[in-house]
KEKE-3310 file (N, C-alpha, C; in steps of 0.2 Angstrom, whole numbers, plus 5000, padded with zeros to 4 digits):
npx = (5411:5396:5385:5370:5358:5345:5330:5319:5305:5294:5281:5278:5264:5263:5272:5281:5285:5285:5290:5287:5297:5302:5298:5299:5312:5317:5311:5319:5332:5330:5326:5338:5347:5358:5365:5373:5378:5379:5367:5365:5356:5350:5344:5341:5341:5343:5336:5331:5331:5336:5331:5333:5322:5310:5293:5283:5271:5271:5284:5289:5282:5288:5302:5299:5295:5307:5316:5310:5310:5324:5329:5320:5307:5304:5315:5329:5340:5354:5354:5340:5340:5343:5331:5326:5315:5319:5329:5330:5326:5336:5346:5339:5341:5354:5355:5347:5354:5359:5359:5358:5367:5365:5365:5365:5358:5357:5348:5340:5335:5344:5338:5334:5322:5312:5315:5313:5313:5314:5309:5313:5305:5308:5304:5294:5281:5283:5290:5302:5317:5326:5340:5345:5357:5365:5377:5387:5389)
npy = (5248:5247:5239:5240:5233:5235:5235:5244:5240:5243:5247:5259:5270:5278:5282:5292:5298:5305:5298:5298:5294:5296:5292:5279:5277:5282:5272:5261:5266:5268:5254:5249:5250:5258:5273:5284:5289:5286:5286:5277:5280:5272:5271:5256:5257:5262:5273:5281:5291:5296:5310:5324:5336:5349:5344:5346:5348:5357:5361:5348:5347:5358:5353:5344:5352:5359:5348:5342:5352:5355:5342:5334:5322:5316:5317:5316:5303:5293:5282:5277:5272:5259:5252:5255:5267:5277:5286:5299:5297:5291:5302:5312:5305:5307:5321:5325:5318:5304:5296:5298:5302:5303:5311:5302:5305:5302:5290:5293:5301:5315:5328:5344:5356:5357:5347:5332:5315:5308:5296:5297:5293:5289:5281:5271:5260:5247:5234:5241:5243:5249:5252:5253:5257:5256:5265:5264:5268)
npz = (5631:5623:5611:5601:5590:5579:5568:5559:5550:5536:5525:5514:5510:5499:5484:5485:5501:5518:5533:5549:5562:5574:5588:5586:5585:5597:5606:5603:5607:5621:5625:5622:5632:5633:5639:5637:5622:5605:5590:5575:5561:5547:5531:5522:5509:5492:5487:5497:5511:5527:5538:5549:5555:5556:5562:5551:5539:5528:5527:5522:5510:5504:5503:5493:5482:5480:5477:5466:5456:5456:5451:5441:5441:5429:5421:5409:5411:5412:5420:5419:5406:5408:5410:5422:5431:5440:5443:5447:5461:5466:5466:5473:5486:5489:5489:5500:5510:5516:5528:5547:5562:5579:5595:5611:5627:5644:5641:5630:5615:5610:5606:5598:5603:5592:5583:5574:5568:5552:5540:5523:5509:5493:5482:5484:5491:5493:5504:5515:5524:5539:5547:5564:5574:5589:5600:5614:5631)
capx = (5407:5391:5381:5363:5356:5338:5328:5312:5302:5287:5279:5275:5257:5264:5279:5285:5282:5290:5287:5289:5300:5306:5296:5302:5320:5317:5310:5325:5337:5328:5326:5345:5350:5363:5362:5376:5382:5377:5363:5366:5350:5352:5339:5345:5339:5347:5331:5328:5335:5334:5333:5331:5320:5303:5287:5278:5269:5272:5290:5290:5280:5294:5307:5298:5295:5313:5319:5307:5313:5332:5330:5313:5306:5304:5321:5333:5345:5357:5351:5334:5341:5344:5325:5323:5313:5319:5336:5328:5325:5343:5349:5336:5343:5360:5354:5344:5359:5356:5358:5360:5369:5362:5367:5360:5360:5351:5345:5336:5338:5346:5336:5332:5315:5308:5318:5311:5317:5309:5312:5310:5305:5307:5302:5291:5275:5285:5293:5308:5320:5330:5345:5346:5363:5366:5383:5389:5389)
capy = (5250:5241:5241:5237:5233:5234:5237:5246:5237:5246:5248:5266:5270:5282:5282:5297:5299:5306:5294:5301:5288:5298:5288:5272:5277:5283:5266:5257:5269:5266:5247:5246:5250:5263:5279:5289:5287:5288:5281:5278:5278:5271:5268:5251:5257:5267:5278:5283:5295:5298:5317:5327:5342:5350:5339:5351:5345:5362:5359:5342:5349:5363:5349:5340:5356:5360:5343:5341:5358:5353:5335:5331:5314:5313:5319:5312:5301:5287:5276:5275:5268:5252:5249:5258:5274:5280:5290:5305:5295:5290:5308:5315:5303:5310:5328:5325:5316:5297:5294:5303:5300:5307:5310:5299:5307:5299:5285:5296:5305:5322:5332:5350:5357:5356:5341:5326:5310:5305:5292:5300:5287:5292:5276:5266:5257:5240:5234:5244:5242:5255:5249:5258:5255:5261:5263:5269:5265)
capz = (5625:5621:5605:5600:5583:5579:5562:5557:5543:5534:5518:5513:5506:5493:5481:5488:5507:5523:5538:5556:5565:5581:5593:5585:5587:5605:5610:5602:5611:5628:5626:5621:5639:5632:5642:5634:5617:5598:5587:5568:5558:5541:5527:5519:5502:5488:5485:5503:5516:5534:5540:5555:5554:5559:5560:5548:5532:5524:5525:5518:5503:5501:5501:5487:5477:5478:5474:5459:5452:5454:5448:5439:5441:5422:5417:5405:5415:5410:5424:5417:5400:5411:5412:5428:5430:5447:5444:5452:5469:5469:5467:5479:5492:5490:5491:5507:5515:5517:5535:5552:5568:5584:5601:5616:5633:5649:5638:5627:5610:5613:5601:5600:5604:5586:5579:5574:5563:5547:5535:5517:5504:5486:5477:5488:5490:5495:5510:5516:5531:5542:5552:5569:5577:5595:5602:5619:5638)
cpx = (5402:5387:5375:5361:5348:5336:5321:5310:5295:5287:5276:5268:5258:5271:5284:5282:5287:5286:5290:5291:5303:5304:5298:5309:5321:5316:5316:5330:5335:5329:5334:5349:5357:5361:5366:5380:5379:5371:5364:5359:5350:5347:5343:5343:5342:5342:5328:5333:5332:5336:5330:5328:5313:5297:5282:5277:5271:5279:5292:5288:5285:5300:5306:5297:5302:5317:5316:5309:5321:5333:5323:5313:5306:5309:5324:5339:5347:5355:5345:5334:5342:5337:5322:5319:5314:5326:5335:5328:5332:5347:5346:5339:5350:5359:5351:5349:5356:5355:5359:5363:5367:5365:5362:5362:5355:5346:5339:5339:5339:5345:5334:5324:5309:5311:5315:5314:5312:5313:5309:5311:5303:5305:5299:5285:5277:5289:5301:5311:5325:5334:5346:5352:5365:5372:5385:5390:5382)
cpy = (5245:5244:5237:5238:5232:5236:5239:5243:5240:5247:5255:5265:5273:5280:5286:5299:5301:5302:5296:5296:5289:5293:5281:5272:5278:5276:5261:5259:5266:5259:5245:5246:5255:5270:5285:5287:5290:5283:5282:5276:5279:5267:5263:5251:5263:5273:5281:5287:5295:5306:5318:5334:5343:5346:5344:5350:5350:5362:5353:5344:5354:5358:5346:5345:5357:5354:5341:5346:5356:5347:5332:5324:5311:5316:5314:5309:5294:5281:5273:5271:5260:5248:5252:5265:5278:5284:5295:5303:5294:5297:5312:5312:5307:5318:5329:5323:5309:5294:5299:5299:5306:5305:5306:5302:5305:5295:5287:5300:5312:5327:5339:5351:5356:5351:5334:5321:5308:5301:5295:5295:5291:5288:5270:5262:5249:5240:5236:5242:5248:5251:5255:5255:5259:5259:5267:5264:5266)
cpz = (5624:5614:5605:5593:5583:5571:5562:5550:5542:5527:5517:5509:5500:5490:5485:5495:5513:5529:5545:5560:5572:5586:5593:5588:5595:5609:5609:5606:5618:5629:5625:5628:5639:5634:5639:5628:5609:5595:5579:5565:5551:5537:5522:5511:5499:5486:5491:5507:5523:5536:5547:5554:5558:5557:5557:5541:5527:5522:5521:5511:5500:5499:5494:5481:5474:5474:5467:5454:5450:5450:5447:5439:5434:5418:5413:5409:5412:5413:5421:5410:5402:5411:5418:5426:5436:5448:5449:5459:5470:5470:5472:5486:5494:5492:5498:5512:5518:5524:5541:5558:5573:5591:5606:5623:5638:5646:5633:5620:5612:5607:5603:5599:5598:5581:5579:5568:5558:5542:5528:5512:5497:5480:5481:5486:5491:5501:5510:5523:5532:5547:5557:5573:5583:5598:5608:5626:5642)
residu = (MET:LYS:THR:HIS:THR:ASP:TYR:LEU:THR:PHE:THR:THR:GLN:LYS:LYS:ILE:GLU:PHE:VAL:HIS:ILE:THR:GLN:HIS:ILE:LYS:LYS:ILE:VAL:SER:ASP:SER:GLY:ILE:SER:GLU:GLY:LEU:VAL:LEU:ILE:HIS:PRO:MET:HIS:ILE:THR:ALA:ALA:VAL:ILE:VAL:ASN:ASP:HIS:GLU:GLU:GLY:LEU:HIS:GLN:ASP:TYR:LEU:THR:PHE:LEU:LYS:LYS:LEU:VAL:PRO:GLU:ARG:GLY:THR:TYR:GLN:HIS:ASN:LEU:THR:GLY:GLU:ASP:ASN:ALA:TYR:ALA:HIS:ILE:TRP:ARG:GLN:LEU:MET:GLY:HIS:GLN:VAL:VAL:LEU:ALA:ILE:THR:HIS:ARG:ASP:LEU:ASP:LEU:GLY:PRO:TRP:GLU:SER:VAL:PHE:TYR:ALA:GLU:PHE:ASP:GLY:GLN:ARG:GLN:LYS:LYS:VAL:LEU:VAL:LYS:VAL:ILE:GLY:GLU)
# end
């Protein structure tokens, strides 16, 4: 069993943004030398998520419409009494699922035909980091 660890680092342009990272993950998997195994993709921030879904802007807007309706950005939250203003972002992260594990087959991500990997930022415009841990043979 081998492991390989890498990180993606970037700053989002907007406070709330979906960043397409599939090609970055594919390169890390390829460079790892692991041909069969798993890759964990973990946003190292408590107001962000990693998701797998269709690469379609309308769907991303649908996610945001749903999240804003369920957990409004300007709601009344105990967390915000600490001086923060991002309680909604912490909750959105949990609703979206904060990390993913994907299969690796023949040294590539084993994705369905419409699947792409996204970093979902809910409190951005500052430098963020994503852990990519590849495990296998």
